[in-house]
Backbone bond lengths (Angstrom), bond angles and torsions (degrees), N, CA, C in turn:
res aa  C-N    CA-C-N  psi(-1)  N-CA   C-N-CA  omega(-1)  CA-C   N-CA-C  phi
1 X - - - 1.464 - - 1.518 109.20 -
2 X 1.321 117.54 119.07 1.452 120.90 178.69 1.511 109.82 -76.19
3 X 1.338 115.47 152.88 1.461 119.48 179.57 1.510 109.49 -147.91
4 X 1.334 116.04 153.73 1.454 119.99 -179.00 1.520 110.49 -95.53
5 X 1.311 119.21 -65.98 1.455 120.94 178.00 1.518 109.59 -76.26
6 X 1.323 116.78 132.64 1.451 119.55 176.08 1.513 108.67 -69.39
7 X 1.336 116.90 140.05 1.455 119.81 -179.60 1.509 108.71 -151.53
8 X 1.287 115.50 163.72 1.461 121.82 174.64 1.506 107.91 -122.87
9 X 1.327 118.35 159.06 1.464 119.75 176.61 1.525 112.45 -53.82
10 X 1.346 116.81 -35.35 1.461 119.34 179.87 1.520 111.28 -66.11
11 X 1.353 117.01 -37.94 1.461 118.88 179.77 1.510 110.89 -66.91
12 X 1.334 117.29 -35.54 1.458 120.51 177.27 1.524 110.78 -68.86
13 X 1.327 116.59 -38.43 1.466 119.57 176.73 1.523 110.26 -62.23
14 X 1.353 116.04 -39.00 1.453 119.59 -178.20 1.520 111.32 -64.90
15 X 1.346 117.22 -47.77 1.453 119.59 -179.13 1.526 110.70 -66.89
16 X 1.339 117.74 -33.02 1.462 120.22 178.01 1.522 111.04 -65.76
17 X 1.336 116.32 -33.75 1.455 120.12 -178.92 1.524 111.93 -77.99
18 X 1.319 117.37 -20.60 1.465 121.09 -179.68 1.528 109.81 -77.40
19 X 1.326 115.32 177.10 1.466 121.03 176.62 1.522 107.61 -78.58
20 X 1.332 116.34 73.27 1.456 122.32 -167.15 1.520 111.38 -124.82
21 X 1.328 114.73 169.87 1.465 121.85 -178.07 1.520 109.35 -136.04
22 X 1.318 116.75 138.45 1.463 121.96 170.60 1.517 108.26 -99.53
23 X 1.331 116.97 127.69 1.456 122.20 178.67 1.525 107.79 -115.84
24 X 1.313 115.88 117.00 1.466 121.72 -177.47 1.524 108.66 -105.56
25 X 1.325 116.30 116.79 1.457 121.34 -175.31 1.517 109.19 98.80
26 X 1.335 116.34 103.78 1.461 120.96 -174.09 1.520 111.78 -107.71
27 X 1.330 115.66 44.63 1.454 121.04 174.22 1.519 110.54 -76.42
28 X 1.325 115.92 -156.61 1.461 120.11 -175.92 1.523 111.54 -58.55
29 X 1.332 117.30 -45.89 1.459 121.35 -178.52 1.525 111.33 -74.44
30 X 1.328 117.03 -55.49 1.457 120.89 -176.89 1.510 112.53 -62.84
31 X 1.339 116.62 -39.15 1.453 119.89 179.57 1.511 112.57 -65.77
32 X 1.339 116.68 -44.50 1.463 120.44 178.81 1.529 110.40 -63.76
33 X 1.328 116.21 -41.41 1.464 120.70 178.89 1.523 110.71 -62.06
34 X 1.331 116.85 -46.08 1.460 120.86 -178.66 1.524 111.24 -61.48
35 X 1.336 116.96 -42.82 1.466 120.18 179.29 1.538 111.17 -64.79
36 X 1.332 116.86 -40.07 1.464 119.89 179.23 1.525 110.92 -65.16
37 X 1.323 117.15 -39.18 1.462 120.44 178.51 1.524 110.91 -63.10
38 X 1.323 116.35 -44.16 1.465 120.21 179.02 1.527 110.26 -63.63
39 X 1.332 116.77 -41.93 1.472 120.75 179.46 1.525 111.25 -61.56
40 X 1.351 116.06 -28.47 1.466 120.99 179.58 1.528 112.32 -87.67
41 X 1.341 116.79 2.70 1.455 120.48 176.24 1.513 115.49 94.16
42 X 1.327 117.61 11.12 1.456 121.60 -179.93 1.524 110.45 -93.13
43 X 1.327 116.78 135.10 1.457 120.33 175.68 1.529 108.95 -74.94
44 X 1.334 115.60 135.65 1.466 120.70 -174.11 1.522 110.32 -130.63
45 X 1.323 114.95 130.93 1.456 122.13 167.28 1.518 107.42 -99.84
46 X 1.329 117.30 114.98 1.454 122.00 178.34 1.514 110.68 -100.45
47 X 1.316 116.31 135.52 1.469 121.99 -178.34 1.523 109.07 -130.59
48 X 1.313 116.81 131.54 1.461 121.49 175.36 1.515 108.43 -150.26
49 X 1.341 116.05 154.28 1.458 120.77 -178.95 1.520 113.06 -87.86
50 X 1.327 117.40 -9.32 1.463 122.46 -176.24 1.534 109.58 -99.41
51 X 1.320 116.18 119.10 1.459 120.40 -177.37 1.523 112.35 -61.55
52 X 1.338 117.30 -39.24 1.467 120.07 179.90 1.526 110.88 -63.05
53 X 1.336 116.52 -41.33 1.457 120.53 178.21 1.526 110.01 -63.53
54 X 1.323 116.16 -44.69 1.465 120.70 179.84 1.525 110.51 -60.01
55 X 1.320 116.58 -44.87 1.461 120.13 179.76 1.532 111.47 -61.13
56 X 1.323 116.76 -35.33 1.462 119.88 -178.31 1.525 112.09 -67.87
57 X 1.330 117.73 -19.87 1.464 121.52 179.41 1.521 112.51 -102.23
58 X 1.328 116.99 0.31 1.458 120.01 -178.93 1.522 110.01 -61.82
59 X 1.334 116.62 122.43 1.451 122.20 -177.42 1.512 114.03 92.04
60 X 1.333 117.65 -14.54 1.462 120.97 -178.96 1.524 112.25 -90.83
61 X 1.339 116.87 -24.82 1.461 121.97 -179.03 1.524 109.44 -118.18
62 X 1.323 116.79 164.80 1.454 120.64 179.76 1.518 110.73 -58.80
63 X 1.318 116.14 -48.23 1.459 123.41 172.27 1.516 107.59 -140.90
64 X 1.307 118.22 143.11 1.458 121.76 173.38 1.526 107.56 -138.94
65 X 1.328 115.00 131.12 1.453 120.71 -168.95 1.517 110.87 -136.96
66 X 1.321 115.87 141.45 1.459 120.16 170.95 1.523 108.09 -88.11
67 X 1.326 116.53 124.55 1.466 120.87 -179.75 1.516 109.47 -159.31
68 X 1.321 115.17 156.67 1.461 122.27 175.26 1.520 108.02 -91.11
69 X 1.328 117.00 104.00 1.461 120.92 -174.43 1.525 113.05 -73.07
70 X 1.336 117.75 -6.10 1.470 119.93 176.26 1.521 111.72 -84.30
71 X 1.323 116.88 -1.10 1.463 122.27 178.98 1.526 109.07 -106.08
72 X 1.310 116.38 118.44 1.456 120.21 -177.29 1.517 111.89 -60.83
73 X 1.341 117.25 -39.43 1.464 120.28 -178.91 1.525 111.20 -61.01
74 X 1.334 117.00 -37.84 1.458 120.63 179.92 1.520 110.61 -64.74
75 X 1.316 117.08 -42.24 1.469 120.54 179.74 1.525 111.08 -67.94
76 X 1.325 116.44 -38.07 1.471 119.36 178.69 1.529 110.85 -67.90
77 X 1.334 116.80 -37.71 1.454 119.82 178.20 1.522 110.94 -60.84
78 X 1.323 116.12 -31.35 1.465 121.66 179.15 1.530 112.30 -90.39
79 X 1.331 116.73 6.32 1.474 123.03 178.49 1.519 113.23 62.15
80 X 1.333 117.71 24.91 1.458 120.36 178.97 1.523 111.07 -61.31
81 X 1.336 116.19 -31.05 1.469 119.87 179.46 1.520 112.25 -66.62
82 X 1.346 117.94 -13.39 1.463 121.86 179.02 1.522 112.98 -94.85
83 X 1.332 117.46 -8.93 1.465 120.07 -179.59 1.521 110.81 -75.08
84 X 1.330 115.56 145.82 1.459 120.37 175.94 1.527 112.14 -84.09
85 X 1.344 116.71 -24.50 1.462 121.10 -177.03 1.522 109.83 -135.28
86 X 1.332 115.36 127.94 1.462 121.20 179.80 1.526 108.77 -135.87
87 X 1.332 115.66 137.19 1.459 122.10 176.60 1.516 108.93 -116.45
88 X 1.327 116.67 126.61 1.465 121.47 173.47 1.521 107.39 -98.03
89 X 1.325 116.08 106.29 1.453 120.78 -178.19 1.518 113.18 -97.46
90 X 1.320 117.02 10.05 1.466 120.81 -179.54 1.518 109.02 -70.73
91 X 1.328 116.86 127.27 1.457 119.32 -178.51 1.513 113.99 -125.00
92 X 1.314 117.16 -45.28 1.468 120.19 -172.20 1.515 112.90 -75.13
93 X 1.315 118.19 -26.65 1.466 122.08 -179.86 1.522 108.61 -103.00
94 X 1.324 115.74 95.23 1.462 121.09 -175.11 1.521 111.52 -60.80
95 X 1.334 117.10 -43.55 1.465 120.54 -179.00 1.522 111.10 -61.23
96 X 1.336 116.89 -45.17 1.463 120.23 179.94 1.526 110.97 -64.21
97 X 1.331 116.92 -38.44 1.456 120.82 178.08 1.524 110.96 -60.92
98 X 1.311 116.67 -46.91 1.465 121.30 -176.80 1.523 111.37 -69.08
99 X 1.338 116.78 -44.48 1.464 120.08 -179.33 1.525 110.94 -64.78
100 X 1.318 116.66 -44.46 1.463 120.36 179.18 1.522 110.88 -61.85
101 X 1.312 116.08 -45.39 1.464 120.60 -179.91 1.524 111.05 -62.52
102 X 1.317 117.59 -40.90 1.470 121.63 179.59 1.525 111.07 -60.59
103 X 1.331 116.04 -42.45 1.466 119.74 178.47 1.523 110.86 -63.55
104 X 1.313 116.42 -45.66 1.466 120.25 -178.68 1.521 111.69 -63.12
105 X 1.314 116.94 -36.77 1.465 120.13 177.79 1.529 111.06 -65.84
106 X 1.312 117.33 -31.19 1.469 120.36 176.25 1.527 111.22 -69.53
107 X 1.324 116.55 -27.91 1.463 119.66 177.59 1.524 111.28 -66.34
108 X 1.333 116.83 -27.38 1.468 124.33 175.69 1.528 114.34 70.18
109 X 1.314 119.55 -39.19 1.462 121.04 -172.65 1.527 114.08 -67.04
110 X 1.344 119.70 -47.72 1.467 117.63 -171.01 1.532 113.51 -68.30
111 X 1.334 114.34 143.90 1.459 120.00 162.15 1.516 105.98 -78.55
112 X 1.325 117.06 124.40 1.460 121.39 -166.18 1.521 112.14 -114.23
113 X 1.333 115.32 133.13 1.457 123.02 168.56 1.526 107.71 -115.91
114 X 1.325 116.81 138.93 1.467 119.99 -179.71 1.522 110.27 -135.94
115 X 1.325 115.43 134.85 1.457 121.62 179.19 1.524 110.14 -81.83
116 X 1.327 115.90 138.84 1.466 121.73 173.74 1.521 108.56 -122.34
117 X 1.324 115.90 140.36 1.467 120.33 -179.38 1.519 112.90 -99.59
118 X 1.324 117.34 -4.58 1.462 121.16 179.23 1.516 108.39 -156.73
119 X 1.322 116.73 167.41 1.464 119.76 178.54 1.536 111.83 -66.15
120 X 1.358 120.10 -41.39 1.472 119.07 175.30 1.535 111.71 -59.87
121 X 1.326 116.85 -40.94 1.465 120.65 177.10 1.525 109.86 -60.74
122 X 1.319 116.80 -45.20 1.458 121.08 179.34 1.529 111.23 -61.93
123 X 1.331 116.49 -40.53 1.463 120.49 -179.70 1.524 111.43 -64.87
124 X 1.333 116.91 -39.28 1.471 120.29 177.15 1.525 110.14 -62.33
125 X 1.313 116.95 -44.74 1.464 120.66 179.93 1.529 111.05 -62.47
126 X 1.322 116.56 -40.40 1.474 119.56 178.29 1.526 110.69 -65.40
127 X 1.334 116.80 -39.98 1.459 120.59 179.31 1.529 111.54 -65.34
128 X 1.327 116.05 -31.43 1.462 119.76 176.35 1.527 111.14 -68.28
129 X 1.323 116.58 -25.89 1.453 121.05 179.81 1.507 115.19 118.61
130 X 1.341 117.49 12.57 1.464 121.10 178.16 1.527 109.11 -78.05
131 X 1.314 116.64 122.06 1.467 120.41 -178.97 1.524 111.97 -84.84
132 X 1.327 116.82 -29.80 1.459 120.99 -175.77 1.526 109.70 -111.04
133 X 1.324 115.87 87.66 1.465 121.91 178.35 1.521 108.30 -98.78
134 X 1.319 116.08 126.63 1.463 122.13 -176.61 1.524 108.78 -110.27
135 X 1.339 116.06 128.83 1.465 121.85 175.52 1.526 107.84 -120.99
136 X 1.328 117.58 79.62 1.474 120.26 -170.64 1.513 114.65 -59.91
137 X 1.327 118.14 -41.30 1.463 119.38 -178.83 1.522 111.17 -66.50
138 X 1.339 116.55 -45.15 1.460 120.45 -179.79 1.517 110.76 -66.48
139 X 1.345 116.57 -43.93 1.459 120.10 -178.98 1.517 111.23 -62.62
140 X 1.342 116.71 -42.63 1.458 119.48 179.63 1.528 110.73 -68.66
141 X 1.324 116.97 -37.91 1.458 119.97 177.47 1.514 112.16 -60.73
142 X 1.328 116.74 -43.49 1.462 120.85 178.38 1.522 110.61 -63.64
143 X 1.326 116.22 -42.27 1.461 120.19 -178.35 1.521 110.88 -64.02
144 X 1.331 116.83 -47.66 1.458 120.11 -179.09 1.523 111.38 -64.64
145 X 1.351 116.56 -36.31 1.467 119.90 178.52 1.520 110.80 -60.07
146 X 1.330 116.81 -40.94 1.465 120.43 177.81 1.523 110.91 -62.95
147 X 1.328 116.26 -41.09 1.462 119.65 -178.97 1.524 111.69 -68.87
148 X 1.338 116.75 -38.74 1.459 120.85 -176.38 1.522 111.95 -69.09
149 X 1.337 115.86 -38.98 1.468 117.64 -172.76 1.521 113.81 -92.77
150 X 1.323 118.21 0.22 1.460 118.98 -176.42 1.510 112.70 -132.26
151 X 1.312 114.33 -162.90 1.461 121.35 -178.56 1.521 110.62 -108.76
152 X 1.322 117.13 20.79 1.456 120.99 -179.80 1.521 110.58 -80.23
153 X 1.329 115.36 146.20 1.456 121.18 174.13 1.522 110.70 -91.20
154 X 1.322 116.55 -27.30 1.460 122.11 175.00 1.521 107.93 -161.05
155 X 1.327 115.55 162.19 1.465 119.10 -171.29 1.523 108.96 -154.22
156 X 1.331 116.59 131.21 1.459 122.05 173.90 1.519 108.15 -134.25
157 X 1.329 116.59 123.95 1.465 120.84 178.96 1.519 109.30 -108.12
158 X 1.330 115.86 134.28 1.449 122.07 179.64 1.527 109.22 -106.55
159 X 1.318 115.48 -178.08 1.454 119.89 176.43 1.529 110.36 -68.84
160 X 1.325 114.30 166.36 1.469 121.11 172.96 1.527 112.58 59.59
161 X 1.349 115.88 37.61 1.461 120.73 170.35 1.524 112.56 59.99
162 X 1.336 116.66 51.15 1.457 121.09 178.85 1.515 108.59 -134.48
163 X 1.341 117.37 140.73 1.466 120.69 -176.62 1.519 110.63 -143.23
164 X 1.335 114.42 158.34 1.457 122.03 170.58 1.521 107.65 -122.51
165 X 1.329 115.80 132.78 1.460 121.69 -174.02 1.526 109.56 -126.30
166 X 1.331 115.61 133.41 1.464 119.97 170.89 1.518 108.31 -97.38
167 X 1.330 116.72 125.46 1.455 121.13 -175.30 1.529 108.62 -153.08
168 X 1.334 116.85 -170.08 1.465 122.38 173.72 1.531 109.23 -105.87
169 X 1.325 118.70 155.48 1.469 120.20 178.06 1.529 110.61 -66.32
170 X 1.329 117.50 140.62 1.471 119.09 174.27 1.524 110.48 -68.53
171 X 1.322 116.30 157.93 1.459 121.87 -174.19 1.532 112.48 -54.77
172 X 1.313 117.95 -37.09 1.470 120.53 -175.69 1.523 113.03 -64.81
173 X 1.346 117.54 -14.44 1.466 119.93 -178.51 1.519 112.89 -102.90
174 X 1.329 117.74 -2.50 1.458 119.77 -176.10 1.531 111.34 -63.84
175 X 1.324 115.37 139.97 1.472 122.78 174.75 1.521 112.84 59.44
176 X 1.316 115.54 29.51 1.458 120.29 178.87 1.518 110.25 -128.27
177 X 1.326 116.80 147.58 1.454 120.08 173.55 1.526 108.86 -69.03
178 X 1.295 115.20 140.64 1.466 120.28 -174.30 1.527 111.71 -57.50
179 X 1.314 117.16 -36.35 1.455 120.21 -177.91 1.515 113.44 -65.21
180 X 1.336 117.88 -19.22 1.471 120.73 -179.48 1.529 112.79 -92.48
181 X 1.316 117.42 -7.27 1.474 120.18 -174.50 1.522 113.22 -84.88
182 X 1.313 117.81 -20.57 1.474 123.25 -178.68 1.540 111.61 53.90
183 X 1.331 115.47 38.00 1.468 120.26 -177.67 1.527 111.56 -60.82
184 X 1.313 116.24 -43.73 1.470 118.29 -177.03 1.522 111.30 -65.72
185 X 1.320 116.67 -41.29 1.458 119.85 -179.79 1.522 112.06 -68.13
186 X 1.322 117.33 -37.19 1.466 121.61 -176.08 1.522 112.99 -82.69
187 X 1.342 116.59 -37.63 1.465 119.51 -170.99 1.534 114.63 -119.62
188 X 1.316 117.01 -6.24 1.454 120.26 176.04 1.513 114.73 72.60
189 X 1.348 116.94 23.55 1.459 120.92 178.50 1.522 108.90 -130.75
190 X 1.341 115.55 166.44 1.457 121.13 179.83 1.524 109.38 -125.44
191 X 1.329 116.50 131.73 1.463 120.79 173.52 1.529 106.98 -84.40
192 X 1.337 116.84 112.57 1.461 120.15 -171.20 1.528 113.05 -101.11
193 X 1.337 118.07 -20.00 1.466 119.94 -178.68 1.519 109.96 -153.91
194 X 1.326 115.32 157.38 1.464 121.13 -179.71 1.526 108.97 -140.32
195 X 1.322 115.35 148.76 1.463 121.67 176.21 1.515 108.96 -133.11
196 X 1.339 115.99 122.38 1.452 120.78 177.32 1.533 109.38 -79.62
197 X 1.308 117.24 162.10 1.457 121.34 175.11 1.524 110.02 -56.93
198 X 1.322 116.43 125.76 1.467 123.78 -178.54 1.529 112.12 64.25
199 X 1.321 117.30 13.67 1.454 120.51 179.64 1.515 112.64 -104.01
200 X 1.327 116.02 -166.57 1.458 123.17 179.66 1.528 109.53 -113.47
201 X 1.319 115.23 158.17 1.459 119.53 175.76 1.519 110.29 -67.31
202 X 1.353 115.95 140.81 1.457 120.90 178.42 1.526 108.47 -146.16
203 X 1.325 116.24 152.00 1.460 120.64 175.80 1.529 110.50 -64.83
204 X 1.315 115.71 150.36 1.459 120.11 176.87 1.523 110.68 -95.15
205 X 1.330 115.20 156.37 1.463 122.57 170.75 1.524 107.29 -131.08
206 X 1.304 116.75 175.68 1.467 119.95 177.46 1.523 111.77 -62.30
207 X 1.353 116.93 -21.81 1.467 120.80 -178.02 1.537 112.28 -91.02
208 X 1.328 117.29 -5.05 1.464 120.11 -179.86 1.524 110.21 -66.59
209 X 1.339 116.54 126.83 1.463 121.14 177.01 1.524 109.09 -94.39
210 X 1.330 116.22 132.51 1.457 121.60 -179.65 1.530 109.82 -98.55
211 X 1.346 114.85 140.41 1.461 120.79 179.76 1.530 109.72 -123.39
212 X 1.307 116.55 162.35 1.464 120.75 -171.87 1.525 113.36 -63.53
213 X 1.340 117.02 -28.42 1.462 118.67 -178.20 1.527 113.23 -98.07
214 X 1.335 116.75 10.66 1.463 120.12 175.05 1.523 110.87 -72.16
215 X 1.324 115.49 157.88 1.448 121.90 163.37 1.520 107.23 -110.25
216 X 1.319 116.93 139.25 1.459 120.42 -179.23 1.528 110.00 -130.18
217 X 1.323 115.67 155.63 1.458 122.04 172.31 1.516 107.94 -111.01
218 X 1.319 115.15 124.63 1.459 122.85 -177.20 1.521 108.97 -113.51
219 X 1.319 117.73 134.25 1.457 122.34 179.29 1.516 110.05 -122.08
220 X 1.338 115.29 141.54 1.449 119.62 177.87 1.513 111.71 166.74
221 X 1.331 118.05 -175.54 1.462 121.08 176.15 1.533 109.80 -53.13
222 X 1.319 116.40 142.03 1.458 121.43 -170.84 1.527 112.90 -51.49
223 X 1.319 117.50 -52.76 1.464 120.70 -176.77 1.515 111.78 -62.36
224 X 1.324 117.29 -38.19 1.464 120.70 -178.94 1.524 111.40 -71.75
225 X 1.324 116.45 -38.23 1.476 119.92 177.31 1.522 110.25 -64.51
226 X 1.333 116.33 -41.14 1.458 120.33 178.25 1.524 110.90 -65.03
227 X 1.326 116.28 -43.82 1.472 120.33 -179.32 1.517 110.89 -63.90
228 X 1.340 117.43 -39.21 1.458 119.84 179.54 1.522 111.34 -64.80
229 X 1.324 117.03 -38.47 1.477 119.67 -179.85 1.525 111.96 -66.37
230 X 1.328 116.78 -21.43 1.467 120.83 -179.45 1.527 112.69 -82.99
231 X 1.331 118.22 -3.24 1.459 121.49 -177.20 1.526 112.40 -75.79
232 X 1.339 117.24 -21.14 1.465 118.65 -174.65 1.527 111.09 -72.31
């Protein structure tokens, strides 16, 4: 097994014991994720089967190694079975994604995230037992569609039909204390934060006064949050 960064079994045990993450597949999604984790102070073991890709990450991650993640022995040699968190970023090679994920599920210990490139791919991963299936292209497409067709400044949708929307206050709430607007009773959403022009985000209270040039974050059922953002 070829490798880029020199390592010893003890060094792999050490990083596995730390608050660290193993990222398997350093393509566009996995590579960006690994770099963001490192920037946030998290130790990352990056694994990819392509030597050129591995070389491009040399020095950027805590450890980066060329290995065949479909081989259980290779993953065990890298102490992946000792990690608490593992991300499978393999997308283009469906067989490698499924085989790698199956091995990791047998390890039982890691909390696992796996990338899917299509709904059938996502369904296979869920059937295998992956609880955290990520569909970055689809998720980003849905998010941008909401922004393009509405008056939202930003949009995040969670499970179980719940969303948070960044928008401006509707005219009926201008120059009024939030507690007098009855927004939750009328629209089924809650204004959870506000940002003044050139100011910082802050939590809202019933005494918070909303102004026309404020930005607000609204939380609630997806359809209601979207409808409220359209009031401006």
